C-alpha positions as a Python dict, from the first residue, in 0.01 Angstrom:
ca = {
    (1, 'M'): (0, 0, 0),
    (2, 'N'): (38, 129, 352),
    (3, 'T'): (186, 476, 397),
    (4, 'I'): (546, 471, 451),
    (5, 'Y'): (545, 757, 712),
    (6, 'L'): (824, 982, 656),
    (7, 'D'): (735, 1313, 785),
    (8, 'N'): (882, 1279, 1171),
    (9, 'H'): (972, 1615, 1187),
    (10, 'A'): (637, 1765, 1145),
    (11, 'S'): (448, 1499, 1377),
    (12, 'T'): (535, 1184, 1532),
    (13, 'Q'): (282, 860, 1589),
    (14, 'C'): (193, 897, 1925),
    (15, 'D'): (309, 565, 2085),
    (16, 'P'): (53, 284, 2139),
    (17, 'R'): (201, 299, 2553),
    (18, 'V'): (107, 654, 2580),
    (19, 'V'): (-236, 584, 2474),
    (20, 'E'): (-284, 309, 2722),
    (21, 'T'): (-112, 561, 2987),
    (22, 'M'): (-366, 861, 2852),
    (23, 'M'): (-683, 663, 2862),
    (24, 'P'): (-782, 654, 3205),
    (25, 'Y'): (-777, 1029, 3219),
    (26, 'L'): (-978, 1047, 2906),
    (27, 'C'): (-1240, 789, 3011),
    (28, 'G'): (-1266, 756, 3396),
    (29, 'S'): (-1081, 1008, 3553),
    (30, 'C'): (-1266, 1341, 3508),
    (31, 'G'): (-1084, 1508, 3775),
    (32, 'N'): (-971, 1883, 3786),
    (33, 'P'): (-586, 1898, 3911),
    (34, 'S'): (-698, 2234, 4058),
    (35, 'S'): (-995, 2088, 4277),
    (36, 'Q'): (-812, 1921, 4610),
    (37, 'D'): (-1132, 1895, 4765),
    (38, 'N'): (-1226, 1533, 4619),
    (39, 'I'): (-1057, 1238, 4494),
    (40, 'S'): (-1075, 1210, 4105),
    (41, 'G'): (-897, 1624, 4151),
    (42, 'R'): (-656, 1467, 4390),
    (43, 'R'): (-626, 1183, 4160),
    (44, 'S'): (-550, 1384, 3866),
    (45, 'R'): (-290, 1648, 4019),
    (46, 'L'): (-90, 1348, 4114),
    (47, 'A'): (-69, 1204, 3748),
    (48, 'T'): (12, 1538, 3648),
    (49, 'E'): (285, 1574, 3896),
    (50, 'N'): (444, 1269, 3821),
    (51, 'A'): (432, 1390, 3443),
    (52, 'R'): (612, 1683, 3517),
    (53, 'G'): (900, 1472, 3698),
    (54, 'Q'): (900, 1242, 3389),
    (55, 'V'): (944, 1551, 3144),
    (56, 'A'): (1203, 1715, 3403),
    (57, 'R'): (1400, 1390, 3408),
    (58, 'L'): (1439, 1388, 3029),
    (59, 'I'): (1632, 1694, 2963),
    (60, 'G'): (1794, 1703, 3358),
    (61, 'A'): (1568, 1958, 3556),
    (62, 'I'): (1378, 2008, 3880),
    (63, 'P'): (992, 1904, 3852),
    (64, 'H'): (919, 2297, 4002),
    (65, 'E'): (1131, 2407, 3668),
    (66, 'I'): (835, 2245, 3463),
    (67, 'M'): (537, 2434, 3316),
    (68, 'F'): (336, 2294, 3131),
    (69, 'T'): (203, 2455, 2758),
    (70, 'S'): (-11, 2368, 2472),
    (71, 'G'): (336, 2300, 2246),
    (72, 'A'): (683, 2474, 2194),
    (73, 'T'): (505, 2711, 2015),
    (74, 'E'): (365, 2902, 2277),
    (75, 'S'): (668, 2761, 2465),
    (76, 'N'): (889, 2999, 2259),
    (77, 'N'): (653, 3279, 2249),
    (78, 'L'): (653, 3294, 2625),
    (79, 'A'): (1011, 3235, 2688),
    (80, 'I'): (1073, 3566, 2432),
    (81, 'L'): (799, 3784, 2486),
    (82, 'G'): (760, 3717, 2842),
    (83, 'F'): (1091, 3728, 2953),
    (84, 'T'): (1153, 4112, 2764),
    (85, 'G'): (820, 4196, 2863),
    (86, 'A'): (914, 4180, 3218),
    (87, 'A'): (1260, 4295, 3188),
    (88, 'H'): (1154, 4590, 2944),
    (89, 'G'): (1271, 4948, 3038),
    (90, 'G'): (1606, 4830, 3102),
    (91, 'M'): (1907, 4933, 3006),
    (92, 'R'): (1950, 4623, 2804),
    (93, 'N'): (1793, 4581, 2435),
    (94, 'R'): (1937, 4343, 2226),
    (95, 'I'): (1792, 4009, 2142),
    (96, 'V'): (2019, 3772, 1943),
    (97, 'T'): (1895, 3478, 1722),
    (98, 'S'): (1976, 3286, 1397),
    (99, 'S'): (1864, 3391, 1065),
    (100, 'I'): (1723, 2960, 1073),
    (101, 'E'): (1511, 2952, 1390),
    (102, 'H'): (1136, 2824, 1386),
    (103, 'K'): (891, 3095, 1315),
    (104, 'S'): (748, 3046, 1638),
    (105, 'V'): (1108, 3245, 1757),
    (106, 'L'): (1148, 3490, 1459),
    (107, 'E'): (800, 3623, 1483),
    (108, 'P'): (811, 3755, 1812),
    (109, 'C'): (1143, 3867, 1786),
    (110, 'R'): (999, 4103, 1468),
    (111, 'R'): (711, 4197, 1697),
    (112, 'L'): (958, 4312, 1966),
    (113, 'A'): (1177, 4464, 1711),
    (114, 'R'): (849, 4730, 1625),
    (115, 'K'): (850, 4834, 2037),
    (116, 'G'): (1159, 4923, 1988),
    (117, 'F'): (1394, 4626, 2064),
    (118, 'E'): (1713, 4548, 1816),
    (119, 'I'): (1694, 4227, 1709),
    (120, 'I'): (2018, 4040, 1539),
    (121, 'E'): (1935, 3728, 1338),
    (122, 'L'): (2266, 3566, 1338),
    (123, 'P'): (2399, 3429, 922),
    (124, 'V'): (2474, 3091, 923),
    (125, 'D'): (2714, 2885, 665),
    (126, 'R'): (2637, 2641, 412),
    (127, 'K'): (2612, 2350, 624),
    (128, 'G'): (2361, 2563, 890),
    (129, 'R'): (2606, 2666, 1144),
    (130, 'I'): (2606, 2993, 1315),
    (131, 'N'): (2885, 3219, 1259),
    (132, 'R'): (3098, 3190, 1554),
    (133, 'D'): (3260, 3559, 1470),
    (134, 'A'): (2905, 3678, 1434),
    (135, 'V'): (2839, 3571, 1807),
    (136, 'V'): (3128, 3703, 1924),
    (137, 'E'): (3030, 4071, 1783),
    (138, 'Y'): (2668, 4055, 1830),
    (139, 'I'): (2650, 3988, 2182),
    (140, 'N'): (2722, 4205, 2472),
    (141, 'G'): (2695, 4404, 2729),
    (142, 'R'): (2348, 4554, 2608),
    (143, 'T'): (2228, 4189, 2501),
    (144, 'L'): (1938, 4075, 2699),
    (145, 'L'): (1850, 3787, 2546),
    (146, 'V'): (1957, 3538, 2280),
    (147, 'S'): (1749, 3241, 2118),
    (148, 'I'): (1905, 2970, 1983),
    (149, 'Q'): (1785, 2641, 1892),
    (150, 'A'): (1947, 2323, 1947),
    (151, 'A'): (1849, 2118, 1645),
    (152, 'N'): (1682, 2277, 1288),
    (153, 'N'): (1358, 2152, 1216),
    (154, 'E'): (1458, 2123, 864),
    (155, 'I'): (1802, 2058, 801),
    (156, 'G'): (1910, 1878, 1117),
    (157, 'T'): (2181, 2094, 1197),
    (158, 'L'): (2304, 2132, 1577),
    (159, 'Q'): (2432, 2426, 1732),
    (160, 'D'): (2639, 2383, 2023),
    (161, 'I'): (2458, 2522, 2262),
    (162, 'P'): (2678, 2504, 2580),
    (163, 'N'): (2915, 2736, 2434),
    (164, 'L'): (2654, 2989, 2299),
    (165, 'S'): (2506, 3017, 2644),
    (166, 'S'): (2790, 3028, 2805),
    (167, 'L'): (2932, 3332, 2591),
    (168, 'A'): (2542, 3463, 2654),
    (169, 'H'): (2587, 3443, 3028),
    (170, 'R'): (2954, 3611, 3020),
    (171, 'H'): (2754, 3913, 2904),
    (172, 'G'): (2528, 3906, 3147),
    (173, 'A'): (2239, 3788, 2877),
    (174, 'A'): (2006, 3508, 2942),
    (175, 'F'): (1975, 3220, 2708),
    (176, 'H'): (1660, 3065, 2556),
    (177, 'C'): (1670, 2722, 2326),
    (178, 'D'): (1381, 2554, 2120),
    (179, 'A'): (1458, 2227, 2128),
    (180, 'A'): (1151, 2068, 2014),
    (181, 'Q'): (1330, 1861, 1727),
    (182, 'A'): (1545, 1750, 1963),
    (183, 'A'): (1410, 1609, 2270),
    (184, 'G'): (1367, 1286, 2252),
    (185, 'R'): (1656, 1242, 1977),
    (186, 'I'): (1965, 1364, 2128),
    (187, 'P'): (2046, 1385, 2502),
    (188, 'I'): (1973, 1738, 2642),
    (189, 'D'): (2113, 1846, 2983),
    (190, 'T'): (1996, 2199, 3093),
    (191, 'A'): (2251, 2196, 3408),
    (192, 'K'): (2545, 2108, 3148),
    (193, 'W'): (2450, 2322, 2879),
    (194, 'G'): (2334, 2617, 3116),
    (195, 'I'): (2027, 2737, 2956),
    (196, 'D'): (1771, 2928, 3127),
    (197, 'F'): (1471, 2873, 2960),
    (198, 'L'): (1414, 2555, 2698),
    (199, 'S'): (1090, 2503, 2451),
    (200, 'L'): (966, 2122, 2456),
    (201, 'S'): (635, 1933, 2215),
    (202, 'A'): (489, 1628, 2306),
    (203, 'H'): (406, 1540, 1940),
    (204, 'K'): (791, 1533, 1845),
    (205, 'M'): (842, 1256, 2074),
    (206, 'H'): (589, 1017, 1973),
    (207, 'G'): (309, 1189, 2234),
    (208, 'P'): (1, 1359, 2186),
    (209, 'K'): (-30, 1703, 2004),
    (210, 'G'): (-130, 1951, 2169),
    (211, 'I'): (60, 1984, 2499),
    (212, 'G'): (411, 2086, 2570),
    (213, 'A'): (595, 2242, 2820),
    (214, 'L'): (871, 2544, 2894),
    (215, 'F'): (1165, 2483, 3140),
    (216, 'V'): (1184, 2762, 3359),
    (217, 'R'): (1554, 2759, 3526),
    (218, 'G'): (1479, 2787, 3926),
    (219, 'G'): (1108, 2782, 3818),
    (220, 'V'): (913, 3076, 3763),
    (221, 'Q'): (917, 3189, 4107),
    (222, 'N'): (1297, 3301, 4027),
    (223, 'R'): (1318, 3371, 3706),
    (224, 'P'): (1027, 3695, 3619),
    (225, 'L'): (812, 3621, 3309),
    (226, 'L'): (525, 3863, 3182),
    (227, 'P'): (205, 3645, 3154),
    (228, 'L'): (65, 3581, 2782),
    (229, 'F'): (-292, 3597, 2853),
    (230, 'F'): (-456, 3625, 3176),
    (231, 'G'): (-793, 3445, 3415),
    (232, 'G'): (-617, 3197, 3646),
    (233, 'Y'): (-355, 3065, 3887),
    (234, 'Q'): (-291, 2743, 3737),
    (235, 'E'): (129, 2690, 3666),
    (236, 'W'): (184, 2956, 3935),
    (237, 'G'): (-60, 3161, 3731),
    (238, 'L'): (163, 3211, 3445),
    (239, 'R'): (-12, 2985, 3245),
    (240, 'P'): (-391, 2999, 3342),
    (241, 'G'): (-615, 2769, 3226),
    (242, 'T'): (-780, 2352, 3344),
    (243, 'L'): (-442, 2140, 3290),
    (244, 'N'): (-490, 1878, 3027),
    (245, 'V'): (-483, 1562, 3225),
    (246, 'P'): (-481, 1305, 2961),
    (247, 'A'): (-233, 1468, 2728),
    (248, 'I'): (1, 1639, 3037),
    (249, 'V'): (24, 1198, 3162),
    (250, 'G'): (65, 1112, 2778),
    (251, 'F'): (376, 1374, 2709),
    (252, 'G'): (507, 1289, 3083),
    (253, 'E'): (503, 884, 2963),
    (254, 'A'): (675, 943, 2568),
    (255, 'C'): (921, 1138, 2796),
    (256, 'R'): (987, 835, 3016),
    (257, 'I'): (997, 609, 2684),
    (258, 'A'): (1247, 828, 2524),
    (259, 'N'): (1516, 865, 2780),
    (260, 'T'): (1487, 489, 2883),
    (261, 'A'): (1525, 404, 2471),
    (262, 'M'): (1703, 698, 2304),
    (263, 'H'): (2053, 554, 2362),
    (264, 'N'): (1970, 225, 2131),
    (265, 'E'): (1689, 379, 1895),
    (266, 'S'): (1874, 722, 1765),
    (267, 'P'): (2161, 540, 1617),
    (268, 'G'): (1923, 250, 1458),
    (269, 'I'): (1692, 554, 1347),
    (270, 'A'): (2041, 691, 1161),
    (271, 'T'): (2099, 383, 1022),
    (272, 'L'): (1781, 403, 823),
    (273, 'R'): (1849, 717, 720),
    (274, 'D'): (2171, 666, 635),
    (275, 'R'): (2079, 348, 406),
    (276, 'F'): (1852, 558, 223),
    (277, 'E'): (2088, 876, 126),
    (278, 'R'): (2322, 589, 6),
    (279, 'S'): (2056, 422, -185),
    (280, 'L'): (1989, 776, -337),
    (281, 'L'): (2316, 892, -409),
    (282, 'S'): (2450, 575, -594),
    (283, 'R'): (2146, 607, -829),
    (284, 'I'): (2169, 996, -865),
    (285, 'P'): (2522, 1118, -792),
    (286, 'A'): (2423, 1478, -890),
    (287, 'L'): (2210, 1470, -514),
    (288, 'M'): (2310, 1686, -271),
    (289, 'I'): (2244, 1669, 73),
    (290, 'N'): (2192, 1996, 310),
    (291, 'G'): (2309, 2009, 663),
    (292, 'D'): (2613, 1901, 868),
    (293, 'P'): (2646, 1593, 753),
    (294, 'D'): (2887, 1514, 1065),
    (295, 'N'): (2638, 1645, 1310),
    (296, 'R'): (2268, 1723, 1270),
    (297, 'L'): (1964, 1526, 1431),
    (298, 'P'): (1967, 1130, 1348),
    (299, 'N'): (1642, 1113, 1107),
    (300, 'N'): (1695, 1400, 949),
    (301, 'S'): (1701, 1428, 521),
    (302, 'S'): (1712, 1729, 346),
    (303, 'I'): (1742, 1649, -41),
    (304, 'T'): (1785, 1872, -328),
    (305, 'F'): (1699, 1667, -669),
    (306, 'P'): (1873, 1767, -921),
    (307, 'C'): (1670, 2004, -1133),
    (308, 'I'): (1359, 1797, -1069),
    (309, 'A'): (1051, 1966, -840),
    (310, 'A'): (1030, 1850, -529),
    (311, 'E'): (574, 1866, -565),
    (312, 'K'): (600, 1667, -893),
    (313, 'I'): (801, 1394, -692),
    (314, 'M'): (580, 1378, -368),
    (315, 'K'): (305, 1363, -587),
    (316, 'L'): (364, 1081, -763),
    (317, 'C'): (553, 905, -497),
    (318, 'D'): (329, 623, -386),
    (319, 'G'): (272, 531, -40),
    (320, 'L'): (519, 793, 93),
    (321, 'A'): (442, 1061, 288),
    (322, 'L'): (681, 1328, 279),
    (323, 'S'): (715, 1704, 308),
    (324, 'T'): (963, 2021, 130),
    (325, 'G'): (993, 2153, 464),
    (326, 'S'): (839, 2307, 779),
    (327, 'A'): (477, 2227, 782),
    (328, 'C'): (460, 2625, 934),
    (329, 'N'): (585, 2731, 628),
    (330, 'C'): (433, 2479, 396),
    (331, 'A'): (42, 2578, 549),
    (332, 'N'): (115, 2927, 364),
    (333, 'A'): (306, 2806, 11),
    (334, 'K'): (601, 3020, 129),
    (335, 'V'): (948, 2948, 16),
    (336, 'S'): (1211, 2794, 317),
    (337, 'H'): (1402, 3053, 482),
    (338, 'V'): (1591, 2805, 578),
    (339, 'L'): (1710, 2675, 292),
    (340, 'K'): (1750, 3043, 124),
    (341, 'A'): (1989, 3096, 446),
    (342, 'I'): (2204, 2837, 379),
    (343, 'G'): (2254, 2962, 22),
    (344, 'L'): (2014, 2782, -187),
    (345, 'S'): (1871, 2914, -474),
    (346, 'P'): (1489, 2960, -555),
    (347, 'S'): (1519, 2718, -806),
    (348, 'K'): (1687, 2470, -593),
    (349, 'I'): (1449, 2541, -275),
    (350, 'G'): (1167, 2448, -492),
    (351, 'C'): (1377, 2119, -576),
    (352, 'T'): (1432, 1995, -242),
    (353, 'I'): (1212, 1777, 33),
    (354, 'R'): (1286, 1734, 357),
    (355, 'V'): (1272, 1346, 500),
    (356, 'G'): (1230, 1260, 881),
    (357, 'W'): (1231, 858, 1049),
    (358, 'G'): (1135, 765, 1337),
    (359, 'R'): (1045, 505, 1577),
    (360, 'F'): (835, 284, 1373),
    (361, 'N'): (984, 294, 1051),
    (362, 'T'): (1127, -33, 948),
    (363, 'V'): (1431, -156, 806),
    (364, 'F'): (1288, -215, 512),
    (365, 'E'): (1094, 71, 446),
    (366, 'P'): (1442, 284, 290),
    (367, 'D'): (1451, 68, -12),
    (368, 'Q'): (1112, 111, -66),
    (369, 'A'): (1092, 420, -35),
    (370, 'V'): (1426, 480, -287),
    (371, 'V'): (1185, 271, -556),
    (372, 'S'): (953, 515, -455),
    (373, 'I'): (1113, 803, -514),
    (374, 'M'): (1331, 680, -823),
    (375, 'K'): (989, 554, -980),
    (376, 'A'): (822, 878, -949),
    (377, 'I'): (1159, 1061, -1086),
    (378, 'G'): (1100, 857, -1373),
    (379, 'N'): (765, 945, -1444),
    (380, 'V'): (863, 1341, -1427),
    (381, 'L'): (1112, 1298, -1675),
    (382, 'S'): (920, 1088, -1926),
    (383, 'E'): (630, 1389, -1925),
    (384, 'K'): (901, 1626, -1986),
    (385, 'A'): (1036, 1446, -2256),
    (386, 'R'): (705, 1404, -2366),
    (387, 'L'): (582, 1768, -2349),
    (388, 'S'): (930, 1871, -2490),
    (389, 'R'): (832, 1631, -2754),
    (390, 'K'): (518, 1804, -2806),
    (391, 'A'): (622, 2147, -2793),
    (392, 'K'): (909, 2044, -3077),
    (393, 'Y'): (653, 1899, -3274),
    (394, 'A'): (417, 2192, -3251),
    (395, 'R'): (748, 2454, -3360),
    (396, 'K'): (758, 2234, -3684),
    (397, 'R'): (385, 2251, -3791),
    (398, 'N'): (389, 2610, -3732),
    (399, 'A'): (736, 2680, -3927),
    (400, 'P'): (680, 2981, -4186),
    (401, 'Y'): (683, 2799, -4506),
    (402, 'Y'): (943, 2933, -4757),
}
């Protein structure tokens, strides 16, 4: 049976149109875009700049505000460490973020804490929404940078980025937004959102892996950042190294497709998600849907099963690609800090799966996924009952004789 891919938060299938666009730069035009002395290098430079414009148009930016990176993890690190490194020594030493950010935001912040910065991780409510009172309390004249994600990568909750960035700017702080999960799924307008830095990853939006971007308002010339590594003048000297032309071209095409398809595509994906959830809830009324049902990504489901381990369900699900949460956490078998932050107990966290729908899921797959999950649950419960009978029989055999 073909696998139904439902892990589109971790990564997405590269769109065939993206692959087709990349092929000439993988097999034919091999020029280095920094080498302008020959036609091959100039062709690569033209393709790179065209892609820069496509990325910019997706988020309402100007091409020179887009800097290519290896992905959102690097972009997050560069925005946080680069900006604070350039500004270090001033009166402002507070960085405000949230308790449910991606680890590529939280870990750089915690590293800065060891260098004397004050790190504030704002609490969230049961739905994953940032506490408004805490925002007002902690963003003040000592705040240097605020970093809040547009959409959570586990529970899908959307944050009110325009209001948060406005509050940060009111106090003279810069605002960074990790938009890796949001880009291509919801509209993003960097001008209307009023943000200074924004991180993107191509592989979250049906582009290739290993390429992303950092939006820098006004361009890096007007917003000093300290480079994380050195040795070249590519990307204004801030991100040295030969540009990955095929991946950049693919990233640009992925952005172009998303820009034209998102209006119709996202509601269709949300329909698949809603059908899946309704069908599961009709069979398991005690099921719990995490996040904000009225304000979340169109492709996201975070589901907690009643007293059934997620790992067992996934192991027995025939032909379903699911996950328990962030791929960064799963790789190290760590408990989800997101689910913990919204108040789930360790036992409930262990019973939670993340389901991510995408462009290539079909209208038949929600029902097929439910059938597979229900079959897996039936097998889990049957095994539990068998072990319970076995234990009961063992106790009876070992009971003392009077």
